[in-house]
Backbone bond lengths (Angstrom), bond angles and torsions (degrees), N, CA, C in turn:
res aa  C-N    CA-C-N  psi(-1)  N-CA   C-N-CA  omega(-1)  CA-C   N-CA-C  phi
1 X - - - 1.458 - - 1.521 111.78 -
2 X 1.307 115.03 25.20 1.460 119.54 179.41 1.515 110.00 -65.96
3 X 1.326 116.04 145.87 1.455 120.47 177.17 1.514 114.04 91.44
4 X 1.334 117.72 -5.68 1.450 120.03 179.17 1.525 110.04 -78.06
5 X 1.325 115.19 152.73 1.460 119.48 179.04 1.520 109.91 -69.33
6 X 1.347 114.98 159.05 1.461 119.74 178.63 1.524 111.19 -61.21
7 X 1.352 116.40 -37.34 1.457 120.99 -179.65 1.524 111.16 -64.66
8 X 1.337 115.95 -42.82 1.457 119.45 -178.76 1.531 111.20 -68.55
9 X 1.323 116.63 -40.66 1.457 119.84 176.95 1.527 111.26 -61.35
10 X 1.345 115.86 -39.32 1.466 120.35 178.58 1.530 110.81 -65.30
11 X 1.343 116.42 -39.90 1.458 120.31 179.22 1.529 110.99 -66.12
12 X 1.328 116.96 -41.16 1.468 120.64 177.58 1.526 109.97 -60.89
13 X 1.328 115.86 -42.86 1.460 120.20 179.45 1.526 111.07 -64.89
14 X 1.346 117.01 -40.98 1.472 120.55 178.24 1.520 110.62 -61.41
15 X 1.321 116.12 -44.63 1.458 120.10 -179.73 1.519 110.56 -63.22
16 X 1.344 116.69 -40.16 1.459 119.41 179.06 1.529 110.69 -61.79
17 X 1.323 116.98 -47.49 1.471 120.89 -177.31 1.525 110.72 -61.86
18 X 1.337 116.22 -48.52 1.464 120.77 -176.33 1.521 111.11 -66.90
19 X 1.333 116.74 -47.71 1.460 118.90 -175.02 1.521 112.35 -70.57
20 X 1.317 117.65 -36.33 1.470 118.71 178.04 1.522 110.37 -66.04
21 X 1.338 117.13 -36.02 1.462 119.75 177.07 1.524 110.75 -66.07
22 X 1.352 116.24 -42.00 1.460 120.09 178.17 1.525 111.41 -63.25
23 X 1.325 115.86 -41.12 1.461 120.24 179.04 1.520 110.35 -62.61
24 X 1.331 116.87 -44.89 1.464 121.28 -177.03 1.526 112.47 -71.56
25 X 1.334 117.57 -36.53 1.455 120.56 -173.58 1.524 113.37 -93.62
26 X 1.336 117.10 -45.60 1.463 119.96 -173.11 1.521 113.49 -98.47
27 X 1.335 116.86 -30.71 1.455 118.77 -173.58 1.510 113.21 -107.84
28 X 1.333 115.93 8.10 1.464 119.68 -179.74 1.522 110.17 -58.08
29 X 1.304 116.77 122.93 1.461 121.64 177.98 1.511 114.47 84.68
30 X 1.347 117.98 -23.59 1.463 119.97 -177.60 1.527 111.11 -67.05
31 X 1.317 116.13 -48.87 1.465 121.04 -179.65 1.529 109.88 -60.82
32 X 1.327 116.08 -47.36 1.467 120.41 -176.20 1.524 111.06 -64.02
33 X 1.329 117.55 -37.09 1.459 120.25 -177.32 1.522 112.03 -68.69
34 X 1.323 117.07 -24.68 1.468 120.99 -179.44 1.521 111.07 -90.50
35 X 1.344 116.36 -45.39 1.462 120.60 -177.39 1.527 108.47 -104.43
36 X 1.321 115.34 93.12 1.457 121.07 -169.29 1.522 114.90 -89.74
37 X 1.303 117.95 2.53 1.455 119.02 179.81 1.520 111.66 97.68
38 X 1.327 115.61 -175.97 1.461 121.06 -172.22 1.520 113.59 -83.27
39 X 1.322 118.89 -12.46 1.456 120.26 -178.99 1.516 110.71 153.37
40 X 1.314 115.52 -164.19 1.457 121.28 -178.61 1.533 108.94 -120.68
41 X 1.327 116.42 140.75 1.459 120.91 177.52 1.531 109.22 -122.55
42 X 1.313 115.84 149.30 1.464 121.67 -178.41 1.527 110.83 -62.80
43 X 1.335 115.75 137.36 1.468 120.33 -179.62 1.524 110.88 -111.92
44 X 1.349 116.61 -60.66 1.464 119.24 -177.53 1.527 110.02 -164.09
45 X 1.352 114.21 172.50 1.464 120.68 172.32 1.520 107.05 -112.29
46 X 1.315 116.87 132.89 1.465 121.05 178.88 1.517 109.49 -137.32
47 X 1.335 114.69 168.63 1.464 120.33 -179.53 1.524 110.28 -64.72
48 X 1.320 114.62 143.23 1.469 121.01 178.81 1.526 110.18 -63.99
49 X 1.326 116.54 138.72 1.462 121.65 176.50 1.520 108.41 -126.37
50 X 1.339 117.94 148.01 1.466 120.19 179.10 1.534 111.04 -52.95
51 X 1.320 115.08 132.53 1.466 120.05 -178.62 1.514 113.34 101.18
52 X 1.354 117.91 -15.35 1.468 120.76 177.34 1.525 110.16 -66.50
53 X 1.314 114.95 150.46 1.454 121.32 178.58 1.537 109.11 -71.85
54 X 1.337 118.03 119.81 1.481 119.74 -179.72 1.528 112.86 -59.20
55 X 1.345 117.10 -24.45 1.458 119.92 179.49 1.526 112.20 -68.17
56 X 1.342 116.96 -15.17 1.467 120.90 -179.11 1.530 112.35 -91.30
57 X 1.332 117.58 1.94 1.474 119.97 -178.35 1.525 110.26 -63.91
58 X 1.324 116.01 131.98 1.466 122.52 174.33 1.529 106.53 -91.25
59 X 1.330 116.60 102.51 1.463 120.71 -172.79 1.527 112.22 -70.11
60 X 1.326 117.28 -29.69 1.463 119.24 178.35 1.521 111.45 -64.76
61 X 1.338 115.70 -49.43 1.473 119.79 179.78 1.522 110.11 -67.11
62 X 1.334 116.93 -38.19 1.462 121.33 179.18 1.530 110.72 -60.83
63 X 1.338 116.61 -43.27 1.472 120.79 179.90 1.522 111.07 -68.08
64 X 1.338 116.65 -36.42 1.469 120.54 -177.09 1.526 112.10 -72.61
65 X 1.331 117.47 -36.23 1.470 121.32 -175.44 1.518 113.15 -96.80
66 X 1.329 115.57 -19.68 1.456 118.41 -176.50 1.505 113.16 80.58
67 X 1.323 118.21 0.89 1.465 123.59 178.07 1.528 108.70 -124.21
68 X 1.345 117.68 141.56 1.470 119.29 -178.67 1.533 112.05 -66.79
69 X 1.316 115.48 132.53 1.466 122.65 176.88 1.532 109.17 -128.34
70 X 1.331 115.11 151.58 1.468 120.21 179.63 1.524 110.01 -124.70
71 X 1.334 114.55 151.87 1.460 120.95 173.69 1.521 108.86 -85.33
72 X 1.316 116.51 139.78 1.468 120.51 175.13 1.524 108.74 -116.31
73 X 1.317 114.77 149.78 1.458 121.38 -176.93 1.519 109.98 -129.11
74 X 1.304 115.70 154.78 1.462 120.71 174.89 1.526 108.34 -121.89
75 X 1.307 114.41 151.03 1.454 119.60 -178.52 1.528 111.34 -76.95
76 X 1.300 116.95 132.40 1.462 122.05 173.18 1.516 108.15 -85.25
77 X 1.320 116.65 105.00 1.460 119.67 -176.80 1.527 109.91 -91.71
78 X 1.290 116.05 -122.97 1.452 123.66 -178.79 1.524 112.14 45.71
79 X 1.313 114.13 58.68 1.457 119.50 171.30 1.525 109.50 -72.24
80 X 1.305 115.70 158.92 1.453 120.65 170.52 1.519 107.71 -100.91
81 X 1.318 116.32 123.83 1.457 122.23 179.66 1.525 108.34 -113.74
82 X 1.314 116.31 126.08 1.458 121.44 176.03 1.516 109.25 -114.01
83 X 1.331 115.63 128.96 1.459 120.92 176.56 1.521 107.39 -107.96
84 X 1.331 116.23 110.50 1.464 121.90 -179.38 1.525 108.30 -100.51
85 X 1.321 116.80 118.07 1.464 121.55 -173.60 1.523 110.67 -117.10
86 X 1.310 115.31 126.15 1.462 123.07 175.91 1.531 108.40 -73.48
87 X 1.339 116.47 119.08 1.465 121.10 -179.54 1.535 111.12 -113.67
88 X 1.313 116.96 22.79 1.462 121.79 -178.19 1.524 111.50 -69.19
89 X 1.336 115.56 173.08 1.460 120.56 -176.72 1.513 113.83 -57.66
90 X 1.327 117.65 -37.67 1.465 120.26 -177.57 1.520 112.42 -66.45
91 X 1.337 118.24 -21.95 1.459 120.93 179.08 1.526 112.03 -77.13
92 X 1.341 117.33 -8.46 1.464 120.70 175.79 1.532 110.57 -87.38
93 X 1.327 116.90 4.70 1.464 122.36 -176.67 1.521 110.81 -89.08
94 X 1.328 116.36 143.66 1.458 121.52 175.59 1.514 110.34 -174.92
95 X 1.317 117.01 127.96 1.468 120.51 -177.93 1.524 112.21 -112.46
96 X 1.332 117.46 -24.40 1.464 121.87 -179.97 1.522 107.10 -132.49
97 X 1.313 117.08 128.00 1.459 119.06 -178.29 1.519 110.59 77.05
98 X 1.320 117.70 -121.38 1.460 122.17 -173.76 1.519 112.21 -110.78
99 X 1.335 115.50 163.66 1.456 120.08 170.81 1.525 108.95 -64.83
100 X 1.325 115.28 155.08 1.454 119.76 179.42 1.525 111.41 -60.13
101 X 1.335 117.32 -33.58 1.456 120.70 -179.76 1.523 111.25 -65.01
102 X 1.324 117.28 -37.32 1.472 119.90 -180.00 1.528 110.41 -72.28
103 X 1.326 115.64 -36.37 1.464 119.20 174.45 1.533 109.63 -62.44
104 X 1.329 115.81 -41.12 1.464 120.66 178.39 1.523 110.73 -60.66
105 X 1.329 117.49 -38.37 1.468 121.00 178.93 1.527 110.67 -63.42
106 X 1.331 116.67 -39.24 1.462 119.63 179.96 1.532 110.97 -70.01
107 X 1.323 116.33 -40.31 1.464 119.60 177.38 1.529 110.10 -63.22
108 X 1.331 116.02 -44.15 1.464 120.46 178.98 1.525 110.46 -60.74
109 X 1.327 116.77 -40.44 1.465 120.39 179.93 1.520 111.48 -63.63
110 X 1.343 116.70 -42.44 1.465 119.63 179.53 1.518 111.56 -62.54
111 X 1.336 115.69 -42.75 1.462 118.74 179.08 1.524 111.13 -67.83
112 X 1.321 116.92 -39.45 1.465 121.00 -178.45 1.528 111.30 -67.05
113 X 1.327 117.67 -44.74 1.462 119.96 179.25 1.531 110.97 -67.47
114 X 1.348 117.27 -34.81 1.466 119.69 175.21 1.518 110.20 -62.81
115 X 1.340 116.10 -40.23 1.465 120.90 -178.18 1.530 111.53 -64.84
116 X 1.333 117.01 -50.16 1.470 118.45 -176.41 1.521 111.39 -70.82
117 X 1.332 117.31 -27.02 1.461 120.14 176.56 1.531 110.18 -63.42
118 X 1.329 115.85 -28.20 1.459 120.95 -179.06 1.525 112.79 -101.34
119 X 1.333 116.69 13.35 1.450 120.41 175.20 1.513 114.61 78.94
120 X 1.336 117.80 17.40 1.457 121.37 -179.84 1.524 111.05 -93.54
121 X 1.324 115.11 160.46 1.468 121.14 175.39 1.515 108.36 -95.00
122 X 1.328 116.23 143.94 1.465 119.82 -177.31 1.524 109.87 -132.59
123 X 1.341 115.78 138.82 1.453 121.94 178.87 1.519 110.95 -132.33
124 X 1.328 116.03 173.40 1.462 121.74 -175.71 1.527 110.67 -129.48
125 X 1.329 115.47 137.63 1.462 122.64 169.52 1.530 106.41 -123.65
126 X 1.324 116.92 111.76 1.463 121.96 178.55 1.525 107.66 -104.75
127 X 1.332 116.66 125.47 1.450 119.34 -173.65 1.533 112.54 -138.21
128 X 1.316 114.53 155.33 1.472 122.55 170.44 1.536 105.19 -125.32
129 X 1.353 116.38 -113.06 1.460 118.32 172.31 1.523 110.58 -88.54
130 X 1.337 115.39 5.92 1.459 123.73 171.02 1.518 107.29 -155.38
131 X 1.301 117.83 165.25 1.469 120.76 175.97 1.519 107.81 -78.09
132 X 1.330 116.58 115.87 1.465 121.01 -175.00 1.520 113.25 -100.10
133 X 1.312 117.47 -21.93 1.465 119.31 -178.64 1.528 109.82 -148.79
134 X 1.319 115.27 135.24 1.464 120.27 174.96 1.519 108.47 -132.19
135 X 1.331 115.59 122.27 1.466 122.15 175.75 1.526 106.77 -110.55
136 X 1.331 118.26 109.25 1.470 121.02 -177.34 1.526 112.07 -58.80
137 X 1.334 117.11 148.26 1.471 121.45 -177.43 1.528 112.85 -62.49
138 X 1.333 114.35 134.14 1.457 122.02 174.22 1.517 108.16 -147.07
139 X 1.331 115.28 176.27 1.457 121.11 177.66 1.533 110.14 -106.31
140 X 1.328 115.48 168.22 1.458 120.78 169.19 1.516 115.80 104.01
141 X 1.331 114.22 153.06 1.464 121.88 -178.29 1.528 111.61 -62.66
142 X 1.327 117.40 -43.73 1.461 119.79 -178.68 1.526 111.16 -60.47
143 X 1.320 115.18 -36.30 1.466 118.75 179.29 1.524 110.93 -67.05
144 X 1.344 116.91 -40.06 1.471 120.23 177.53 1.520 110.62 -63.60
145 X 1.340 116.60 -41.72 1.464 119.84 178.42 1.525 110.70 -62.62
146 X 1.329 116.75 -35.09 1.468 119.40 176.88 1.532 110.10 -63.86
147 X 1.335 116.93 -40.34 1.467 120.63 179.64 1.528 110.66 -62.60
148 X 1.343 116.68 -44.94 1.467 120.58 178.21 1.527 110.10 -61.70
149 X 1.331 115.87 -43.06 1.465 121.54 178.06 1.523 110.65 -60.11
150 X 1.331 117.65 -44.71 1.463 121.76 -179.02 1.530 110.98 -59.08
151 X 1.331 116.44 -39.92 1.468 120.07 -177.84 1.526 110.92 -71.87
152 X 1.337 116.94 -48.05 1.458 120.42 -175.80 1.524 112.74 -69.18
153 X 1.334 116.96 -37.30 1.465 120.87 -176.15 1.525 112.50 -92.63
154 X 1.311 116.67 2.55 1.465 120.56 -173.56 1.529 111.64 -66.35
155 X 1.311 115.80 131.42 1.467 122.00 176.79 1.529 107.57 -117.56
156 X 1.334 117.43 92.13 1.459 119.95 -172.31 1.522 113.58 -65.62
157 X 1.325 114.85 148.38 1.459 120.91 174.66 1.518 109.77 -83.18
158 X 1.320 116.31 -46.23 1.458 121.33 179.37 1.515 112.19 -89.96
159 X 1.331 116.11 161.87 1.464 121.17 178.31 1.520 112.02 -114.39
160 X 1.333 116.66 -21.66 1.459 120.71 -176.79 1.514 112.80 -80.79
161 X 1.349 114.87 -178.35 1.458 121.77 -179.91 1.521 109.29 -124.41
162 X 1.328 116.20 133.17 1.458 120.88 174.05 1.524 108.00 -138.06
163 X 1.338 115.39 88.97 1.457 120.40 179.16 1.522 111.13 -65.27
164 X 1.333 116.35 -32.19 1.456 120.11 178.52 1.535 110.76 -58.52
165 X 1.329 116.59 -46.98 1.467 120.89 -179.03 1.523 111.10 -61.58
166 X 1.337 116.98 -41.28 1.464 120.77 -179.50 1.524 111.15 -65.31
167 X 1.335 116.80 -45.21 1.461 120.68 -178.48 1.529 111.56 -67.12
168 X 1.318 116.66 -39.35 1.468 119.45 178.22 1.525 111.22 -67.13
169 X 1.329 117.26 -35.75 1.469 121.06 176.46 1.524 110.53 -62.90
170 X 1.322 116.84 -44.26 1.463 121.10 179.12 1.524 110.12 -59.41
171 X 1.344 116.58 -39.96 1.453 120.11 177.98 1.516 113.24 -63.42
172 X 1.332 116.36 -31.59 1.472 119.92 -179.25 1.524 112.43 -78.20
173 X 1.322 117.44 -38.82 1.470 119.61 -174.23 1.528 112.99 -87.62
174 X 1.348 117.56 -14.54 1.458 120.52 179.74 1.520 110.06 -128.87
175 X 1.315 115.68 94.86 1.456 120.35 178.44 1.524 111.45 -76.51
176 X 1.337 116.04 -33.61 1.463 120.03 178.21 1.534 109.88 -85.79
177 X 1.308 115.05 158.65 1.465 119.91 -177.94 1.522 111.42 -60.44
178 X 1.327 116.33 135.42 1.460 122.44 178.14 1.523 108.93 -134.56
179 X 1.318 115.52 164.23 1.460 121.47 170.58 1.524 106.65 -93.57
180 X 1.331 116.81 122.13 1.459 121.39 -175.65 1.523 109.98 -117.57
181 X 1.325 116.32 114.44 1.467 121.53 172.57 1.519 107.59 -95.43
182 X 1.327 116.68 114.06 1.457 122.44 -178.72 1.525 108.72 -102.85
183 X 1.345 116.47 106.74 1.465 121.85 -175.91 1.527 109.03 -103.84
184 X 1.339 116.74 116.55 1.462 120.90 -175.60 1.519 109.89 -162.70
185 X 1.336 116.17 165.76 1.464 119.81 169.99 1.527 110.63 -91.87
186 X 1.338 116.11 -3.56 1.462 123.26 175.03 1.530 112.81 56.69
187 X 1.331 116.65 35.47 1.461 121.05 175.44 1.529 108.79 -86.81
188 X 1.313 114.26 66.38 1.461 121.61 -176.17 1.521 107.55 -155.69
189 X 1.309 117.28 169.32 1.459 121.27 174.45 1.520 108.46 -144.44
190 X 1.319 115.75 174.76 1.452 120.05 179.28 1.512 114.85 78.44
191 X 1.341 117.63 18.49 1.462 119.78 -177.60 1.528 112.67 -110.21
192 X 1.334 117.63 10.33 1.468 120.78 -174.70 1.523 112.85 -60.33
193 X 1.335 117.34 -46.78 1.472 119.11 -176.42 1.529 111.98 -65.56
194 X 1.337 120.36 -51.41 1.471 118.56 178.17 1.524 112.73 -63.14
195 X 1.346 117.10 -28.99 1.463 119.82 175.70 1.525 109.65 -64.37
196 X 1.318 116.21 -43.50 1.466 121.32 178.63 1.522 110.54 -60.94
197 X 1.332 117.14 -46.63 1.470 121.70 -179.55 1.526 110.64 -61.91
198 X 1.338 116.65 -44.61 1.472 121.05 -179.01 1.519 111.17 -64.98
199 X 1.334 116.87 -41.06 1.465 121.00 -178.81 1.523 111.47 -66.65
200 X 1.332 117.66 -30.70 1.466 120.80 178.56 1.527 111.46 -76.57
201 X 1.315 116.59 -35.07 1.464 121.24 -174.73 1.523 112.16 -87.75
202 X 1.321 116.97 -33.36 1.462 121.48 -175.47 1.529 111.04 -125.25
203 X 1.326 115.24 171.94 1.470 120.92 173.18 1.523 106.20 -90.74
204 X 1.318 116.84 96.38 1.464 122.82 -172.76 1.517 110.66 -95.63
205 X 1.344 116.21 125.70 1.464 122.09 177.41 1.525 108.67 -123.34
206 X 1.340 118.61 103.12 1.461 120.93 177.78 1.534 110.29 -77.69
207 X 1.326 115.84 138.11 1.463 122.01 177.07 1.526 107.13 -123.79
208 X 1.322 116.59 110.37 1.452 121.26 -175.45 1.526 110.22 -94.61
209 X 1.316 116.37 127.70 1.463 122.09 -179.48 1.530 108.26 -106.13
210 X 1.326 116.10 124.06 1.469 121.42 -174.24 1.524 110.31 -129.23
211 X 1.324 116.42 138.57 1.458 122.13 173.87 1.529 108.51 -101.10
212 X 1.353 118.27 143.78 1.473 120.26 -178.76 1.524 113.68 -54.10
213 X 1.346 117.88 -34.40 1.464 120.69 -178.38 1.524 111.81 -68.98
214 X 1.324 117.15 -13.49 1.463 120.34 176.38 1.522 111.43 -85.84
215 X 1.316 116.66 -5.33 1.457 120.96 178.87 1.525 112.07 -109.08
216 X 1.316 116.85 -35.14 1.465 121.16 -178.62 1.522 109.54 -144.13
217 X 1.317 115.44 133.68 1.467 121.39 -178.60 1.526 109.80 -87.36
218 X 1.329 119.09 126.38 1.469 120.31 178.77 1.530 110.94 -72.71
219 X 1.326 116.13 155.38 1.475 121.99 179.00 1.534 108.08 -84.60
220 X 1.346 115.18 93.04 1.462 120.95 -177.53 1.529 112.07 -126.44
221 X 1.324 116.17 18.21 1.469 119.51 179.52 1.522 111.31 75.07
222 X 1.342 115.63 -146.74 1.464 119.62 -179.48 1.529 110.22 -71.05
223 X 1.327 115.28 130.54 1.454 120.50 -178.82 1.531 109.62 -128.08
224 X 1.326 114.89 142.30 1.459 120.60 172.16 1.520 106.63 -101.28
225 X 1.329 115.97 113.80 1.458 122.24 -175.85 1.529 109.44 -101.02
226 X 1.326 116.04 127.95 1.457 120.90 177.09 1.515 110.50 -105.83
227 X 1.318 116.18 131.82 1.460 121.60 172.76 1.525 107.36 -82.56
228 X 1.329 116.58 110.94 1.463 120.98 -174.59 1.517 113.21 -69.05
229 X 1.321 117.43 -11.63 1.462 119.95 179.69 1.520 112.43 -99.51
230 X 1.340 116.42 -41.29 1.469 118.89 -179.38 1.522 112.53 -93.03
231 X 1.362 116.73 -21.54 1.455 121.00 -177.59 1.519 113.25 84.21
232 X 1.334 117.05 2.20 1.463 120.95 -179.94 1.521 112.50 -77.94
233 X 1.351 115.81 159.66 1.461 122.13 179.95 1.527 109.81 -122.74
234 X 1.332 115.24 151.38 1.463 121.16 176.91 1.520 108.53 -147.61
235 X 1.326 115.96 137.77 1.466 121.49 177.34 1.521 108.50 -100.34
236 X 1.339 116.09 127.00 1.462 120.29 178.69 1.521 109.32 -131.23
237 X 1.319 115.69 154.80 1.461 122.13 178.66 1.521 108.33 -100.27
238 X 1.328 116.12 93.04 1.458 119.72 -178.62 1.523 112.00 -72.38
239 X 1.333 116.98 -9.35 1.458 119.89 177.55 1.509 112.96 -76.05
240 X 1.327 117.58 -16.37 1.458 121.63 -179.76 1.526 109.73 -83.51
241 X 1.331 116.49 124.62 1.458 121.26 -178.49 1.529 111.14 -60.14
242 X 1.342 116.90 -36.80 1.463 119.85 -179.09 1.532 111.31 -65.87
243 X 1.334 116.46 -35.71 1.461 120.61 178.48 1.530 110.19 -67.05
244 X 1.318 116.21 -44.03 1.470 119.61 179.50 1.525 110.80 -64.72
245 X 1.337 116.44 -41.10 1.465 120.10 -179.80 1.530 110.70 -65.42
246 X 1.333 116.25 -42.34 1.462 120.03 179.11 1.515 111.83 -64.00
247 X 1.325 115.71 -41.88 1.465 120.94 178.70 1.528 110.47 -61.27
248 X 1.349 116.73 -46.82 1.464 121.13 -178.95 1.524 110.95 -61.84
249 X 1.348 116.85 -38.23 1.463 120.23 -179.34 1.525 111.47 -67.60
250 X 1.334 116.16 -42.43 1.466 120.46 178.63 1.527 110.61 -60.88
251 X 1.334 116.00 -44.14 1.461 119.86 -179.17 1.522 111.75 -67.09
252 X 1.349 116.43 -39.61 1.464 120.13 178.93 1.521 110.60 -64.57
253 X 1.333 116.66 -41.51 1.466 120.73 178.48 1.526 110.93 -63.72
254 X 1.330 116.21 -38.96 1.468 120.21 179.91 1.520 110.87 -64.60
255 X 1.332 116.31 -43.94 1.462 119.13 -179.70 1.525 111.41 -67.68
256 X 1.333 116.47 -37.82 1.466 120.07 178.12 1.521 110.69 -63.11
257 X 1.334 116.47 -43.20 1.458 120.96 179.08 1.525 111.18 -64.98
258 X 1.338 116.31 -41.59 1.464 120.66 178.76 1.520 111.11 -60.76
259 X 1.337 116.72 -48.65 1.462 120.18 -178.71 1.520 111.44 -65.43
260 X 1.324 115.88 -35.46 1.466 120.34 177.84 1.520 110.72 -65.17
261 X 1.343 116.64 -42.57 1.462 120.83 178.83 1.527 110.77 -61.98
262 X 1.328 116.69 -40.91 1.459 120.71 -178.45 1.536 111.10 -68.97
263 X 1.335 116.22 -45.68 1.461 120.37 -176.83 1.525 111.84 -69.49
264 X 1.327 116.64 -24.82 1.461 120.77 178.74 1.522 110.91 -59.15
265 X 1.333 116.05 -30.31 1.460 120.65 -178.58 1.525 111.83 -104.57
266 X 1.323 115.73 21.23 1.451 119.79 172.92 1.507 115.84 77.20
267 X 1.331 117.69 18.36 1.462 120.06 177.90 1.524 109.66 -117.23
268 X 1.311 115.93 124.67 1.460 121.32 -179.91 1.519 109.39 -96.47
269 X 1.336 118.51 123.59 1.462 120.21 -178.46 1.524 112.71 -74.83
270 X 1.321 115.37 149.21 1.466 122.18 171.77 1.523 106.63 -101.95
271 X 1.316 117.49 117.23 1.465 121.74 -177.53 1.525 110.19 -92.71
272 X 1.330 116.16 128.34 1.467 121.94 178.59 1.524 108.36 -129.80
273 X 1.322 116.90 129.94 1.463 122.22 -178.16 1.524 110.47 -100.05
274 X 1.322 115.37 149.94 1.467 119.51 179.71 1.520 111.88 -68.66
275 X 1.342 117.79 -21.08 1.465 120.50 179.94 1.529 112.01 -97.00
276 X 1.339 116.83 12.59 1.463 120.11 -178.99 1.524 110.69 -67.57
277 X 1.314 115.94 139.51 1.468 120.93 176.91 1.535 110.35 -78.38
278 X 1.327 116.38 -30.38 1.460 120.97 -176.18 1.530 108.47 -133.81
279 X 1.328 116.56 103.85 1.470 120.73 -179.27 1.529 111.62 -69.78
280 X 1.329 116.91 -23.79 1.466 119.66 -175.65 1.524 112.07 -77.37
281 X 1.343 118.26 -26.05 1.464 121.18 -173.82 1.526 113.76 -55.86
282 X 1.348 119.51 -48.24 1.476 118.47 178.89 1.524 112.74 -62.75
283 X 1.342 117.20 -32.71 1.465 120.66 179.86 1.521 110.55 -70.37
284 X 1.332 116.46 -45.37 1.466 120.75 179.47 1.519 110.01 -60.83
285 X 1.336 116.57 -44.70 1.463 120.45 179.45 1.526 111.23 -61.46
286 X 1.338 116.35 -42.28 1.462 120.85 179.26 1.525 111.08 -61.88
287 X 1.336 116.96 -46.17 1.459 120.46 -178.07 1.531 111.18 -65.94
288 X 1.324 116.90 -36.57 1.465 119.78 179.11 1.532 110.63 -64.94
289 X 1.329 116.04 -43.05 1.469 119.74 179.26 1.522 109.95 -64.04
290 X 1.343 117.28 -43.98 1.458 120.53 -178.85 1.518 111.73 -66.03
291 X 1.330 116.63 -38.24 1.459 120.07 -179.91 1.536 110.13 -65.09
292 X 1.350 117.30 -38.61 1.458 120.68 179.21 1.525 111.43 -66.37
293 X 1.335 115.04 -34.74 1.471 119.25 -179.61 1.517 112.70 -79.36
294 X 1.345 115.81 -10.26 1.452 119.40 178.36 1.510 112.69 79.75
């Protein structure tokens, strides 16, 4: 991380301290209970002890020794975790608290620290209207700090969003099943088919980042609105109740359609707001629900 500004290094350090504490205190065991690894492998045979599962008895060894013995297994962990982060122009937006991109960095950090705490490898896919950065999955604290650095210091070439391109890229670079955290505001369309393919092949968890101003327009009179992705401008009268009501309805319909598209393919989105006091709460709640459902 040489060459970074003092401010950016301080922010990376702050994110590390906060997210590692959240992982240790609030998410301890939640991640592991949901992502159990690739399966179980044989470890050893030992003498039967009260409370052991009778289905684990090794009858060959039991017959040979005259004493009951059971097979023991260990979990094969080392999952591959990919964190795909939308770095398009709209993710630089934020009116209360932090920009969506900074919230995305904190979410990515929590997932990355949870992954390495459980012995998993974690990688990064940073995308706009194309995949601009790929950090192959690895283990270790330094690698997680590099991922946080990549997100915070990222200077995108493109401004638009192409979720299709990101999902298709993930399919090409990961043939084996991976856990994919897709962090975006989902201000895009035409990604239903690659979303379906990704959800079938991998464990896909969408994380939607929303700013309050994207849900309700404040009464501030005439406003000049800039589209951060297209660069276009529009003048609207936010003082008119009909304009605010129409805006709120359009945004509500968009979010309903987005959630419907995601749930259609069996993936439930985790919604995180830029004005949230606790970014970990929606994640903890999601993991608890998933763990209960098995």
